[in-house]
N, C-alpha and C positions, 0 to 999 in steps of 0.2 A: 747451633739451632736444633740439631737432632737430639742433643742431650736434653734440651728443654721440652721437646715434643714427646719424648718417650714417657716421662712421668705423666704428662697431660693425657696421652693416649691411654695409659693404664688406668688413670683416674676416671676417664670417660667410660672405658669399658667396665670398670667396677660399678660406676653409677648405673649404667644400662642393665648390668646383671642384677644389681640390687632392685632396680625398678621392675624388672620382669618377675623377680621373686616376690616382691610385694604385691604385684598385680595378680600373680598366680594364687597367692594366699587370699587375696580379696575375692577372687573368683570362687575359690573353694568355700570361703566363709559365707558368701551369699548363696551359692548353690545348695549348700547343706543346711545352713542355719538362717538364711535370709536376714543377715545383719544389715541394718540401715546404713551404718557408716561405711561399710565396705561397698555398698551399692552407690552411695554418694561419691566416693573416691573414683570408682570405675566410670561413672557417668562423666565426671569432670575430665577424666583421662581420655575418653573416647568421643567427647562432644566435638572437638575439632574435626574429627573424621566425619561425623554426621553433618557438620556445616559444609564440609567439602563436597559431600554427596549432594547436598541441597543446591549448592552453586552449580553443580554439573547439570541439574535439571532446570535451572533457571533460564528460561528463554525470553524473559521480559515481556510476557504476554498475559496469560490468564491468571497466574498465581503469584503473589508477591514473594520475594525471597524470604522474608521473615516467616511466612506461613510454611514454606518448604522446609525451613530449618526446624520448625516445630514438628512437622510430619516426620522428618528424618530422626529427630530425637525420640519420637514415639516408637519408631522402629528400633532404636537403640535399647529402649526400655524393654520391648518385647524380646529382643535378642538376649538381654540379661536374664529375663525370667525363664527362657527356654534352654539356655546353654547348660551343658553338663560337662564338666572338666574330665570326667572319666572316659569320654570318647576319644580324648587325645588330640583333638583338633584345636588349633589356636583360636582364641575368641574372635580376633579380627576376621579370620576366614569365615566364621559363622555370622558375625554381626553385619559385615558390609552387604552381603546379598539380602539380609533381612531388612536393612534400612532402604536399600534400593527397591525391594519388592513393596515395602510400605508406601514409598513415594509413587511408584507406578500404580498401585492400587488406588491411591487418592486421585490421581489423574483419571483413572478409568471410571471411578464411581461418583466423583463429586465435581468434575469440571465440565460436564456436559449440560448445556442449557436445556436440550431435549434429549431424553434417554432413549436411544434405539434399543432393539433387542440385543441381548448379550453377544450372540454370535456375530451380528453385524457390527457391533461396537468393537469387538476384539479385532475383526478383520480391518476395520477402518484405522485402528491404531497401528496395525502392522504395515499399512501401505507405504507410508513415508520412509521408514527405515529400509524397507525392501527396495524402494525406488532408488534411494541413495546408493545402496549396495550394488544394484544392477548397473547404475550409471557409472560407478567406479570400475566395475568388471568389464562392461562393454565399451566404455569410452564414449557413450552417447546416451540419450534418453531412451529407456526401454519402451517397446510398443505395449499396447494394452494386453495382448495375448502373452507376451513375455512376462509382464508384471503379474498377470493373473496366475500363470504357471508357477511363478516364484512364491506367491502368496498361498497358492493351493486352492484356487477357486476358478469359476468360469468368468469370462469377460463381463457378462451381465451382472454377476454378483460383485465383481470389482467396481462396476459403475455404481451400484447401489451403495457400496461401502464409501465410495468417494463422495457421493451426495450426502450420506449420513455424517461424514466428517465435518460438514459445514455447521452441524448442530452443536459443535463443541463449544462455541463461543457466541456471545450476543453483543449487541452494541447499545449504548444508552441514547435515548432520544435527546438528551441534553448535551451530547458531545458536540463541540464546536465544529462547524464545517464551513468551508469557504466556497462560494459559488464561482461560476466561470467569470462573472463580472468583478470578482474580488471582494464582494460583500460578505461580511461575517454573519453567520447564522448558525442555528443548531440543526442537528439532523432531523428533529421532529418538525421544524419549520419548513424543511425542504420536501417532506413527504406529501404526496398527493392526497387530495380530499375529494369527497363526493361533491360534484358540481350540480346544484339544483337546477341550473339552467338547461341541462340536457333533458331532464325529466319534463320541464315545462315545454321545451321545443317538441319533444315527442308527443306530449298531450295535445299541443296545438296542431301538429300535423295530423294526428288521428282525428281530432275534431273536424278538421277540414274534410277528411275523407268521409266522416259520418254525415256532415252537412250535405255532401253530394248525394246521399241516399234519400234526402227529402225532396219534395217538389220545389220548384223555383219560388213559388209563392211563400211556402213555409220558410225557406232560406231567407227570403227577403224580409219577412216579418221578424225573424230572429235577429238578423243583422241590424235592422232599424231599431229594434227594442234594446238589444244588449250592447251593440257596438256604438250606435249613434245616440242611444239613450233618448229616443223619442217616446212620447206618451202614446197610449193606445189610441186616443182620439186622433193624434197627428198621423199615426200609421194608417188608420182607417181612411182618412182623407187622401193619403198618398196612393193607396192601392185600390181605392174605390169600393169599400165595403163598410159594414157597420162596425162600431166599436165592440159590440158583443161578439162578432165573428172573429175579430182580432184577438179577443180574450180567449176564445176557444182554441185558436191556433197556438197561442202562447202556452196554453196548458198541454195541448196534444203533441206538439212538435218535440219538446224535450223528452216526453215519455217515449216517443218514437225513436229518438236518438239512443236512449238507454236500451231499448229492445234491439235496435240494429247493432249496438256495440258488441253484443254476444254472437251475432251471426253475420258480421260484415264480411263480404267477399273480398278477396285480395284486390280485385279491380272492380269496384262497384259500377253497375251500369248507370248511365245518366238517367235521372228521373224524368218522368213525363210531366207535362204541364197539367195543372188542374183544369178540368173542363169548366168553362164559363169564366176563366180568369184571363183577361186580355193583358198579357204581360209585355207585349212588344213595346207599347208606348210608355205605360206606367212604370215598368221596371227600369226602362232607360232613364226616365226622369228621376226615379229614386236613386239609382246607382250613380247617375251623373251629378247628383247633388252633393256627393261626399265632400268635394272641395268647394262647393258653392255655398256652404254655410247652412247645413241642417240645423234647425233650432235646437238649443239645449233644453234641459228640462225646465218647465215653468217654475216660477218662484213658489216656494212653500210645498212643492210636491215631494213625496217621500222618495228616498234614494232608490235607484233602480238596481236590480241584480245584475251581475256581470256575466260575460260569456263563460268565465271560468266556473261560475256557479252552475251554469247549465251543464258543463262537461262533468262536474262532480256528481250531478244528479243521475 
């Protein structure tokens, strides 16, 4: 067996020596004369190393492996263009750091959804490797002060960098997401939206406060007109005044609401009764008739404005 292995070993050694000599010749030919064929042979020879470096940076997250392989290959091309055999260093010693640096530069410059300042960005990139190193050295998770000292910044700057690290990636609104009930939905469907009901409730509450700044007679007229949709004639009969007086109240009360809206106190005082308006009996009759069937608008009469329209005025 040893007799068979000896010729094989010598043949393998001869092949390796011949390969190194051809590679050295190609490196000189490309460095001095930029020969395309020499460049192509060198790329094919070192492309497996570039793919290996790409797999090392593949974390299955932001960048597909195929993209990383292309980035590492770009680093290989740059290393070929910059390498000088006269310096005496092996090409692999020069090419590997160049490919790694090109990959790291891509992560730094093109994988951030939001680009923070350069200093903050570089600090954010350093946090995770330093955290892992300290965890191995201390046998526990490092404190914020220990990690900040290792990174070379203050705890406040460390916190800023940690927050900035969240900007490295984004998510698609179309990504499938499962709810707690097990229903399938997209992330966009689960995001909250502005509810117009809150605005309507706030407007209604404010209108109630503004109505309290009016006299009881004006409040009654507005409620009978806009909520119960009575005609001016019907309102006049209920409160005991002329239809013309009701018309004047209907014009003046909304204008008073608009004026009070700009100067409404936090707790408006209760309004006083109008002189000459006997509200005790008539108001009771009007408010008590809400459930007793106040008449609707007569046939053929034009539509009444709503209380919302009063609020908008």
